[in-house]
py3Dmol code that shows the C-alpha trace and the ligand (Angstrom):
import py3Dmol

protein = """\
ATOM      1  CA  MET A   1       0.000   0.000   0.000  1.00  0.00           C
ATOM      2  CA  SER A   2       1.448   3.435  -0.783  1.00  0.00           C
ATOM      3  CA  ASN A   3       0.942   6.757   0.960  1.00  0.00           C
ATOM      4  CA  THR A   4      -0.822   8.795  -1.691  1.00  0.00           C
ATOM      5  CA  LYS A   5      -0.265  12.053   0.251  1.00  0.00           C
ATOM      6  CA  LYS A   6       3.479  11.628   0.066  1.00  0.00           C
ATOM      7  CA  LYS A   7       5.684  13.264  -2.563  1.00  0.00           C
ATOM      8  CA  LYS A   8       9.323  12.254  -2.470  1.00  0.00           C
ATOM      9  CA  MET A   9      11.606  15.020  -1.130  1.00  0.00           C
ATOM     10  CA  THR A  10      14.555  16.160  -3.227  1.00  0.00           C
ATOM     11  CA  VAL A  11      17.896  17.624  -2.128  1.00  0.00           C
ATOM     12  CA  PRO A  12      16.722  21.246  -2.798  1.00  0.00           C
ATOM     13  CA  ASP A  13      13.554  20.532  -0.763  1.00  0.00           C
ATOM     14  CA  PHE A  14      15.656  20.309   2.428  1.00  0.00           C
ATOM     15  CA  GLN A  15      16.538  24.010   2.104  1.00  0.00           C
ATOM     16  CA  LYS A  16      13.043  24.879   0.893  1.00  0.00           C
ATOM     17  CA  TYR A  17      11.444  23.245   3.946  1.00  0.00           C
ATOM     18  CA  LYS A  18      13.839  25.082   6.261  1.00  0.00           C
ATOM     19  CA  ASP A  19      13.240  28.433   4.544  1.00  0.00           C
ATOM     20  CA  GLU A  20       9.479  27.903   4.789  1.00  0.00           C
ATOM     21  CA  GLY A  21       9.759  26.903   8.461  1.00  0.00           C
ATOM     22  CA  ARG A  22       8.283  23.503   7.627  1.00  0.00           C
ATOM     23  CA  LYS A  23       9.550  20.793  10.002  1.00  0.00           C
ATOM     24  CA  PHE A  24      10.150  17.225   8.885  1.00  0.00           C
ATOM     25  CA  SER A  25      11.432  13.988  10.357  1.00  0.00           C
ATOM     26  CA  PHE A  26      13.663  11.094   9.498  1.00  0.00           C
ATOM     27  CA  CYS A  27      14.274   7.614  10.788  1.00  0.00           C
ATOM     28  CA  THR A  28      16.342   4.580   9.838  1.00  0.00           C
ATOM     29  CA  ALA A  29      15.523   1.432   7.854  1.00  0.00           C
ATOM     30  CA  TYR A  30      17.732  -1.469   6.877  1.00  0.00           C
ATOM     31  CA  ASP A  31      15.346  -3.870   5.120  1.00  0.00           C
ATOM     32  CA  TYR A  32      12.487  -3.997   2.604  1.00  0.00           C
ATOM     33  CA  THR A  33       9.614  -4.537   5.055  1.00  0.00           C
ATOM     34  CA  THR A  34      10.578  -1.697   7.391  1.00  0.00           C
ATOM     35  CA  ALA A  35      11.267   0.591   4.429  1.00  0.00           C
ATOM     36  CA  SER A  36       7.819  -0.104   3.002  1.00  0.00           C
ATOM     37  CA  ILE A  37       6.236   0.671   6.405  1.00  0.00           C
ATOM     38  CA  VAL A  38       8.127   3.980   6.646  1.00  0.00           C
ATOM     39  CA  ASP A  39       7.154   4.717   3.033  1.00  0.00           C
ATOM     40  CA  GLU A  40       3.506   4.297   3.994  1.00  0.00           C
ATOM     41  CA  SER A  41       3.963   6.651   6.976  1.00  0.00           C
ATOM     42  CA  ASP A  42       4.325  10.431   6.717  1.00  0.00           C
ATOM     43  CA  ILE A  43       8.079  10.425   7.531  1.00  0.00           C
ATOM     44  CA  GLU A  44       9.949  12.101   4.681  1.00  0.00           C
ATOM     45  CA  VAL A  45      13.472  10.664   4.963  1.00  0.00           C
ATOM     46  CA  ILE A  46      15.091   7.273   5.591  1.00  0.00           C
ATOM     47  CA  LEU A  47      18.708   6.758   6.617  1.00  0.00           C
ATOM     48  CA  VAL A  48      20.324   3.431   5.896  1.00  0.00           C
ATOM     49  CA  GLY A  49      22.631   4.119   8.819  1.00  0.00           C
ATOM     50  CA  ASP A  50      25.731   2.347   9.963  1.00  0.00           C
ATOM     51  CA  SER A  51      23.717   1.908  13.179  1.00  0.00           C
ATOM     52  CA  LEU A  52      22.711  -1.295  11.373  1.00  0.00           C
ATOM     53  CA  GLY A  53      25.935  -2.682  12.847  1.00  0.00           C
ATOM     54  CA  MET A  54      24.276  -2.556  16.262  1.00  0.00           C
ATOM     55  CA  THR A  55      20.584  -3.012  15.457  1.00  0.00           C
ATOM     56  CA  MET A  56      20.889  -5.627  12.687  1.00  0.00           C
ATOM     57  CA  LEU A  57      24.294  -7.258  13.132  1.00  0.00           C
ATOM     58  CA  GLY A  58      24.633  -7.191  16.923  1.00  0.00           C
ATOM     59  CA  TYR A  59      28.004  -5.383  17.160  1.00  0.00           C
ATOM     60  CA  ASN A  60      28.704  -3.101  20.148  1.00  0.00           C
ATOM     61  CA  THR A  61      29.729  -0.234  17.851  1.00  0.00           C
ATOM     62  CA  THR A  62      29.286   0.917  14.255  1.00  0.00           C
ATOM     63  CA  VAL A  63      33.019   0.567  13.499  1.00  0.00           C
ATOM     64  CA  PRO A  64      33.001  -2.912  11.851  1.00  0.00           C
ATOM     65  CA  VAL A  65      30.320  -1.955   9.291  1.00  0.00           C
ATOM     66  CA  THR A  66      31.548  -2.066   5.678  1.00  0.00           C
ATOM     67  CA  VAL A  67      30.495  -0.424   2.420  1.00  0.00           C
ATOM     68  CA  ASP A  68      29.265  -3.869   1.324  1.00  0.00           C
ATOM     69  CA  ASP A  69      27.020  -4.027   4.434  1.00  0.00           C
ATOM     70  CA  ILE A  70      25.520  -0.617   3.613  1.00  0.00           C
ATOM     71  CA  ILE A  71      24.949  -1.627  -0.011  1.00  0.00           C
ATOM     72  CA  HIS A  72      23.413  -4.971   0.999  1.00  0.00           C
ATOM     73  CA  HIS A  73      20.905  -3.228   3.298  1.00  0.00           C
ATOM     74  CA  ALA A  74      20.274  -0.116   1.182  1.00  0.00           C
ATOM     75  CA  ARG A  75      19.183  -1.983  -1.957  1.00  0.00           C
ATOM     76  CA  PRO A  76      15.997  -3.460  -0.425  1.00  0.00           C
ATOM     77  CA  VAL A  77      15.292  -0.141   1.327  1.00  0.00           C
ATOM     78  CA  VAL A  78      15.388   1.761  -1.975  1.00  0.00           C
ATOM     79  CA  LYS A  79      13.068  -0.866  -3.448  1.00  0.00           C
ATOM     80  CA  GLY A  80      10.665  -0.696  -0.495  1.00  0.00           C
ATOM     81  CA  ALA A  81      10.415   3.088  -0.184  1.00  0.00           C
ATOM     82  CA  PRO A  82      10.002   4.713  -3.603  1.00  0.00           C
ATOM     83  CA  ASN A  83       8.327   7.826  -2.125  1.00  0.00           C
ATOM     84  CA  THR A  84      10.910   8.537   0.563  1.00  0.00           C
ATOM     85  CA  PHE A  85      14.280  10.341   0.316  1.00  0.00           C
ATOM     86  CA  ILE A  86      17.020   7.818   1.135  1.00  0.00           C
ATOM     87  CA  ILE A  87      20.451   8.480   2.621  1.00  0.00           C
ATOM     88  CA  GLY A  88      23.256   5.924   2.374  1.00  0.00           C
ATOM     89  CA  ASP A  89      25.665   6.132   5.308  1.00  0.00           C
ATOM     90  CA  MET A  90      29.422   5.987   4.663  1.00  0.00           C
ATOM     91  CA  PRO A  91      30.881   3.579   7.230  1.00  0.00           C
ATOM     92  CA  PHE A  92      34.085   3.945   9.223  1.00  0.00           C
ATOM     93  CA  GLY A  93      37.201   3.345   7.124  1.00  0.00           C
ATOM     94  CA  SER A  94      35.505   4.110   3.816  1.00  0.00           C
ATOM     95  CA  TYR A  95      36.559   7.778   3.589  1.00  0.00           C
ATOM     96  CA  ASN A  96      39.470   8.375   5.973  1.00  0.00           C
ATOM     97  CA  ILE A  97      42.405   7.333   3.729  1.00  0.00           C
ATOM     98  CA  SER A  98      42.199   9.833   0.881  1.00  0.00           C
ATOM     99  CA  LYS A  99      39.777  11.954  -1.123  1.00  0.00           C
ATOM    100  CA  GLU A 100      40.020   9.358  -3.904  1.00  0.00           C
ATOM    101  CA  GLN A 101      39.008   6.565  -1.521  1.00  0.00           C
ATOM    102  CA  ALA A 102      36.106   8.693  -0.244  1.00  0.00           C
ATOM    103  CA  ILE A 103      34.863   9.416  -3.784  1.00  0.00           C
ATOM    104  CA  GLU A 104      35.195   5.752  -4.706  1.00  0.00           C
ATOM    105  CA  SER A 105      33.169   4.635  -1.656  1.00  0.00           C
ATOM    106  CA  ALA A 106      30.516   7.301  -2.266  1.00  0.00           C
ATOM    107  CA  ASN A 107      30.340   6.317  -5.965  1.00  0.00           C
ATOM    108  CA  ARG A 108      29.754   2.673  -4.990  1.00  0.00           C
ATOM    109  CA  ILE A 109      26.978   3.536  -2.547  1.00  0.00           C
ATOM    110  CA  MET A 110      25.239   5.777  -5.085  1.00  0.00           C
ATOM    111  CA  LYS A 111      25.649   3.477  -8.114  1.00  0.00           C
ATOM    112  CA  GLU A 112      24.962   0.157  -6.421  1.00  0.00           C
ATOM    113  CA  THR A 113      21.991   1.248  -4.282  1.00  0.00           C
ATOM    114  CA  LEU A 114      20.465   4.306  -6.009  1.00  0.00           C
ATOM    115  CA  CYS A 115      20.278   6.163  -2.685  1.00  0.00           C
ATOM    116  CA  ASP A 116      19.678   9.910  -2.983  1.00  0.00           C
ATOM    117  CA  CYS A 117      22.800  11.062  -1.138  1.00  0.00           C
ATOM    118  CA  VAL A 118      25.549   9.906   1.215  1.00  0.00           C
ATOM    119  CA  LYS A 119      26.239  10.947   4.800  1.00  0.00           C
ATOM    120  CA  LEU A 120      29.548  10.959   6.603  1.00  0.00           C
ATOM    121  CA  GLU A 121      30.836  11.929  10.027  1.00  0.00           C
ATOM    122  CA  GLY A 122      33.308  14.676  10.919  1.00  0.00           C
ATOM    123  CA  GLY A 123      33.711  18.463  11.018  1.00  0.00           C
ATOM    124  CA  VAL A 124      36.587  20.724  10.001  1.00  0.00           C
ATOM    125  CA  VAL A 125      38.945  17.767   9.454  1.00  0.00           C
ATOM    126  CA  MET A 126      36.616  16.193   6.883  1.00  0.00           C
ATOM    127  CA  ALA A 127      35.762  19.438   5.044  1.00  0.00           C
ATOM    128  CA  ASP A 128      38.224  18.946   2.153  1.00  0.00           C
ATOM    129  CA  THR A 129      37.124  15.347   1.649  1.00  0.00           C
ATOM    130  CA  ILE A 130      33.476  16.373   1.655  1.00  0.00           C
ATOM    131  CA  HIS A 131      34.202  19.149  -0.836  1.00  0.00           C
ATOM    132  CA  ALA A 132      35.872  16.597  -3.125  1.00  0.00           C
ATOM    133  CA  ILE A 133      32.832  14.267  -2.998  1.00  0.00           C
ATOM    134  CA  VAL A 134      30.476  17.183  -3.689  1.00  0.00           C
ATOM    135  CA  GLU A 135      32.697  18.296  -6.619  1.00  0.00           C
ATOM    136  CA  ALA A 136      32.467  14.723  -7.927  1.00  0.00           C
ATOM    137  CA  GLY A 137      28.714  15.259  -8.246  1.00  0.00           C
ATOM    138  CA  ILE A 138      27.389  13.515  -5.150  1.00  0.00           C
ATOM    139  CA  SER A 139      25.110  15.204  -2.607  1.00  0.00           C
ATOM    140  CA  VAL A 140      26.558  14.944   0.892  1.00  0.00           C
ATOM    141  CA  MET A 141      24.921  15.230   4.314  1.00  0.00           C
ATOM    142  CA  GLY A 142      27.251  16.021   7.235  1.00  0.00           C
ATOM    143  CA  HIS A 143      27.171  14.542  10.741  1.00  0.00           C
ATOM    144  CA  ILE A 144      28.781  16.223  13.769  1.00  0.00           C
ATOM    145  CA  GLY A 145      28.452  16.269  17.554  1.00  0.00           C
ATOM    146  CA  MET A 146      28.487  12.761  19.006  1.00  0.00           C
ATOM    147  CA  THR A 147      29.877  10.856  16.037  1.00  0.00           C
ATOM    148  CA  PRO A 148      29.520   7.122  16.814  1.00  0.00           C
ATOM    149  CA  GLN A 149      32.325   6.002  14.464  1.00  0.00           C
ATOM    150  CA  THR A 150      34.939   7.873  16.525  1.00  0.00           C
ATOM    151  CA  ALA A 151      33.163   7.761  19.887  1.00  0.00           C
ATOM    152  CA  THR A 152      36.017   5.881  21.571  1.00  0.00           C
ATOM    153  CA  SER A 153      38.261   8.944  21.089  1.00  0.00           C
ATOM    154  CA  PHE A 154      35.965  11.001  23.337  1.00  0.00           C
ATOM    155  CA  GLY A 155      35.173   8.233  25.812  1.00  0.00           C
ATOM    156  CA  GLY A 156      32.027   6.626  24.413  1.00  0.00           C
ATOM    157  CA  PHE A 157      28.500   7.748  23.548  1.00  0.00           C
ATOM    158  CA  LYS A 158      28.496  11.080  25.444  1.00  0.00           C
ATOM    159  CA  VAL A 159      26.928  14.525  25.020  1.00  0.00           C
ATOM    160  CA  GLN A 160      29.242  16.857  23.055  1.00  0.00           C
ATOM    161  CA  GLY A 161      29.578  20.654  23.160  1.00  0.00           C
ATOM    162  CA  GLY A 162      29.014  20.928  26.893  1.00  0.00           C
ATOM    163  CA  THR A 163      31.761  23.537  27.469  1.00  0.00           C
ATOM    164  CA  PRO A 164      32.025  27.004  25.864  1.00  0.00           C
ATOM    165  CA  GLU A 165      35.137  25.901  23.918  1.00  0.00           C
ATOM    166  CA  SER A 166      33.692  22.617  22.654  1.00  0.00           C
ATOM    167  CA  ALA A 167      30.398  24.332  21.764  1.00  0.00           C
ATOM    168  CA  ARG A 168      32.311  26.942  19.731  1.00  0.00           C
ATOM    169  CA  LYS A 169      34.297  24.181  18.033  1.00  0.00           C
ATOM    170  CA  LEU A 170      31.087  22.405  17.017  1.00  0.00           C
ATOM    171  CA  ILE A 171      29.721  25.602  15.488  1.00  0.00           C
ATOM    172  CA  GLU A 172      32.987  26.045  13.561  1.00  0.00           C
ATOM    173  CA  ASP A 173      32.635  22.424  12.380  1.00  0.00           C
ATOM    174  CA  ALA A 174      29.133  23.203  11.111  1.00  0.00           C
ATOM    175  CA  LYS A 175      30.349  26.331   9.289  1.00  0.00           C
ATOM    176  CA  ALA A 176      33.196  24.385   7.662  1.00  0.00           C
ATOM    177  CA  LEU A 177      30.772  21.714   6.435  1.00  0.00           C
ATOM    178  CA  GLU A 178      28.400  24.329   5.054  1.00  0.00           C
ATOM    179  CA  LYS A 179      31.318  25.910   3.184  1.00  0.00           C
ATOM    180  CA  ALA A 180      32.420  22.474   1.920  1.00  0.00           C
ATOM    181  CA  GLY A 181      29.017  22.043   0.266  1.00  0.00           C
ATOM    182  CA  VAL A 182      26.895  19.737   2.428  1.00  0.00           C
ATOM    183  CA  PHE A 183      23.175  20.369   1.931  1.00  0.00           C
ATOM    184  CA  ALA A 184      22.223  19.538   5.549  1.00  0.00           C
ATOM    185  CA  ILE A 185      23.909  18.462   8.782  1.00  0.00           C
ATOM    186  CA  VAL A 186      22.953  15.820  11.337  1.00  0.00           C
ATOM    187  CA  VAL A 187      23.837  17.130  14.789  1.00  0.00           C
ATOM    188  CA  GLU A 188      23.845  14.394  17.406  1.00  0.00           C
ATOM    189  CA  CYS A 189      23.707  14.545  21.175  1.00  0.00           C
ATOM    190  CA  VAL A 190      24.432  18.200  21.992  1.00  0.00           C
ATOM    191  CA  PRO A 191      22.791  20.634  24.430  1.00  0.00           C
ATOM    192  CA  SER A 192      19.718  22.334  22.919  1.00  0.00           C
ATOM    193  CA  VAL A 193      21.296  25.789  23.258  1.00  0.00           C
ATOM    194  CA  VAL A 194      24.295  24.703  21.191  1.00  0.00           C
ATOM    195  CA  ALA A 195      22.061  23.556  18.319  1.00  0.00           C
ATOM    196  CA  ARG A 196      20.145  26.839  18.614  1.00  0.00           C
ATOM    197  CA  ALA A 197      23.337  28.910  18.468  1.00  0.00           C
ATOM    198  CA  MET A 198      24.574  26.821  15.516  1.00  0.00           C
ATOM    199  CA  ARG A 199      21.318  27.466  13.683  1.00  0.00           C
ATOM    200  CA  GLU A 200      21.946  31.206  13.994  1.00  0.00           C
ATOM    201  CA  GLU A 201      25.333  30.909  12.299  1.00  0.00           C
ATOM    202  CA  ILE A 202      24.613  28.577   9.381  1.00  0.00           C
ATOM    203  CA  HIS A 203      21.929  28.659   6.700  1.00  0.00           C
ATOM    204  CA  ILE A 204      21.508  24.977   5.780  1.00  0.00           C
ATOM    205  CA  PRO A 205      19.082  22.703   7.674  1.00  0.00           C
ATOM    206  CA  ILE A 206      20.102  21.105  10.973  1.00  0.00           C
ATOM    207  CA  LEU A 207      18.755  17.616  11.514  1.00  0.00           C
ATOM    208  CA  GLY A 208      18.856  16.933  15.226  1.00  0.00           C
ATOM    209  CA  ILE A 209      19.147  13.651  17.105  1.00  0.00           C
ATOM    210  CA  GLY A 210      19.362  14.405  20.803  1.00  0.00           C
ATOM    211  CA  ALA A 211      19.930  18.064  19.875  1.00  0.00           C
ATOM    212  CA  GLY A 212      16.739  19.534  21.346  1.00  0.00           C
ATOM    213  CA  PRO A 213      13.835  21.361  19.765  1.00  0.00           C
ATOM    214  CA  TYR A 214      15.520  24.289  17.952  1.00  0.00           C
ATOM    215  CA  VAL A 215      16.377  22.370  14.785  1.00  0.00           C
ATOM    216  CA  ASP A 216      14.741  21.871  11.396  1.00  0.00           C
ATOM    217  CA  CYS A 217      14.171  18.125  11.516  1.00  0.00           C
ATOM    218  CA  GLN A 218      14.083  15.426  14.196  1.00  0.00           C
ATOM    219  CA  VAL A 219      15.935  12.159  13.670  1.00  0.00           C
ATOM    220  CA  LEU A 220      15.624   8.865  15.559  1.00  0.00           C
ATOM    221  CA  VAL A 221      16.692   5.299  14.929  1.00  0.00           C
ATOM    222  CA  THR A 222      13.513   3.321  14.167  1.00  0.00           C
ATOM    223  CA  GLN A 223      14.417   0.499  16.562  1.00  0.00           C
ATOM    224  CA  ASP A 224      14.679   3.147  19.309  1.00  0.00           C
ATOM    225  CA  LEU A 225      11.529   5.139  18.601  1.00  0.00           C
ATOM    226  CA  LEU A 226       9.422   1.988  18.289  1.00  0.00           C
ATOM    227  CA  ASP A 227      11.027   0.419  21.390  1.00  0.00           C
ATOM    228  CA  MET A 228      12.410  -2.614  19.587  1.00  0.00           C
ATOM    229  CA  TYR A 229      16.084  -2.471  20.583  1.00  0.00           C
ATOM    230  CA  GLY A 230      16.446  -3.787  24.112  1.00  0.00           C
ATOM    231  CA  ASP A 231      20.180  -3.227  24.790  1.00  0.00           C
ATOM    232  CA  PHE A 232      20.059   0.396  25.972  1.00  0.00           C
ATOM    233  CA  LYS A 233      17.996   3.592  25.708  1.00  0.00           C
ATOM    234  CA  PRO A 234      19.712   6.975  25.309  1.00  0.00           C
ATOM    235  CA  LYS A 235      18.090   9.880  27.237  1.00  0.00           C
ATOM    236  CA  PHE A 236      16.953  11.573  24.009  1.00  0.00           C
ATOM    237  CA  VAL A 237      14.966   8.555  22.795  1.00  0.00           C
ATOM    238  CA  LYS A 238      11.201   8.668  23.220  1.00  0.00           C
ATOM    239  CA  HIS A 239       9.294   5.434  22.676  1.00  0.00           C
ATOM    240  CA  PHE A 240       6.355   6.244  20.408  1.00  0.00           C
ATOM    241  CA  ALA A 241       5.173   2.607  20.394  1.00  0.00           C
ATOM    242  CA  HIS A 242       6.185  -0.627  22.119  1.00  0.00           C
ATOM    243  CA  VAL A 243       6.807  -2.937  19.200  1.00  0.00           C
ATOM    244  CA  ARG A 244       9.205  -5.312  21.009  1.00  0.00           C
ATOM    245  CA  GLU A 245       6.545  -6.051  23.621  1.00  0.00           C
ATOM    246  CA  GLU A 246       3.884  -6.502  20.913  1.00  0.00           C
ATOM    247  CA  MET A 247       6.165  -8.856  18.972  1.00  0.00           C
ATOM    248  CA  ILE A 248       6.900 -10.987  22.033  1.00  0.00           C
ATOM    249  CA  LYS A 249       3.160 -11.081  22.822  1.00  0.00           C
ATOM    250  CA  GLY A 250       2.393 -12.256  19.266  1.00  0.00           C
ATOM    251  CA  LEU A 251       5.191 -14.836  19.279  1.00  0.00           C
ATOM    252  CA  ASN A 252       4.020 -16.246  22.608  1.00  0.00           C
ATOM    253  CA  SER A 253       0.407 -16.482  21.383  1.00  0.00           C
ATOM    254  CA  PHE A 254       1.606 -18.467  18.338  1.00  0.00           C
ATOM    255  CA  HIS A 255       3.642 -20.730  20.628  1.00  0.00           C
ATOM    256  CA  GLU A 256       0.774 -21.255  23.087  1.00  0.00           C
ATOM    257  CA  GLU A 257      -1.834 -21.982  20.395  1.00  0.00           C
ATOM    258  CA  THR A 258       0.583 -24.455  18.782  1.00  0.00           C
ATOM    259  CA  LEU A 259       1.102 -26.277  22.089  1.00  0.00           C
ATOM    260  CA  ASN A 260      -2.640 -26.337  22.809  1.00  0.00           C
ATOM    261  CA  GLY A 261      -3.643 -27.474  19.310  1.00  0.00           C
ATOM    262  CA  LEU A 262      -5.594 -24.241  18.734  1.00  0.00           C
ATOM    263  CA  PHE A 263      -3.609 -23.339  15.620  1.00  0.00           C
ATOM    264  CA  PRO A 264      -4.187 -23.905  12.768  1.00  0.00           C
ATOM    265  CA  THR A 265      -8.006 -24.000  12.632  1.00  0.00           C
ATOM    266  CA  PRO A 266      -9.712 -24.792   9.253  1.00  0.00           C
ATOM    267  CA  GLU A 267      -9.570 -21.049   8.485  1.00  0.00           C
ATOM    268  CA  TYR A 268      -5.783 -21.347   8.214  1.00  0.00           C
ATOM    269  CA  SER A 269      -5.665 -24.783   6.539  1.00  0.00           C
ATOM    270  CA  PHE A 270      -6.205 -26.081   2.985  1.00  0.00           C
ATOM    271  CA  ASN A 271      -9.471 -28.000   3.419  1.00  0.00           C
ATOM    272  CA  LYS A 272      -9.971 -29.553  -0.043  1.00  0.00           C
ATOM    273  CA  GLU A 273     -10.808 -33.257   0.226  1.00  0.00           C
ATOM    274  CA  VAL A 274      -8.349 -35.436  -1.716  1.00  0.00           C
ATOM    275  CA  ASP A 275      -9.061 -39.102  -2.374  1.00  0.00           C
ATOM    276  CA  ILE A 276      -5.548 -40.521  -1.918  1.00  0.00           C
ATOM    277  CA  PRO A 277      -5.102 -43.978  -3.537  1.00  0.00           C
ATOM    278  CA  ARG A 278      -3.898 -46.702  -1.140  1.00  0.00           C
ATOM    279  CA  LEU A 279      -0.679 -48.492  -2.122  1.00  0.00           C
ATOM    280  CA  TYR A 280      -1.586 -51.795  -0.370  1.00  0.00           C
TER     281      TYR A 280
END
"""
ligand_1 = """\
8
KIV
O 23.654 5.388 11.643
C 22.747 6.069 12.134
O 21.660 5.594 12.479
C 22.984 7.498 12.305
C 21.978 8.273 13.079
C 22.296 8.146 14.511
C 21.867 9.678 12.625
O 23.981 8.000 11.850
"""
view = py3Dmol.view(width=600, height=400)
view.addModel(protein, "pdb")
view.setStyle({"model": 0}, {"cartoon": {"style": "trace"}})
view.addModel(ligand_1, "xyz")
view.setStyle({"model": 1}, {"stick": {}})
view.zoomTo()
view.show()
């Protein structure tokens, strides 16, 4: 079933929505079924994030995720969500060697998945690389603040920009990315006032995840917002439904009805009479 109200966003629409003061939202998907559900919802944007390393593959971090993993998961998402803008995440190690390596990885993600853009982590230090990818003709979304791929360097998944100096540095990161040509920036896990101050100094949209209310778009990982991922819950995650609980309830009902002989009833069986010849 498709959402007939929904018109697929384009890269220029991100700026248009911001300029018109029109908020939007994005979430993650890593498979066909989830993508088709998001496509049927009103959410405008899907990220095939390297968070799939944790939610789909069971790693403790996003670091082991490869370009092949992203491509493997993004293909069914693109197929399942034709009316939704789709971002392909660039995983750790796919853009930190050289500009050439970064362009090659971005080319693969775009050509082999047909995503609408790529996203990569890093501020000032990644600006030249980002500029090179943009010059190569690929739309790039930035990602600063708490950047999971390099989280070990700042002691784990922690709020960033909590001091005047680190807040200033984040704003300088955002300005460098804007100058490098990104069309929007994900800002993760920063105090609300830092995102607000950043918004006053850059013109492109800020897509906030744990960045408070003063941003242009809210982002959450689908497994978090639907309460499916049981390992931990960051402070900024609100559960908008309890899908894990519902799934366990459904699985247990199936199990119980199987044990009690209540499933399958004729409604769920093929009831045609067949006269089977005896062999003896
Ligand atoms: O991979 C991911 O899900 C992300 C979001 C946290 C923005 O990068």
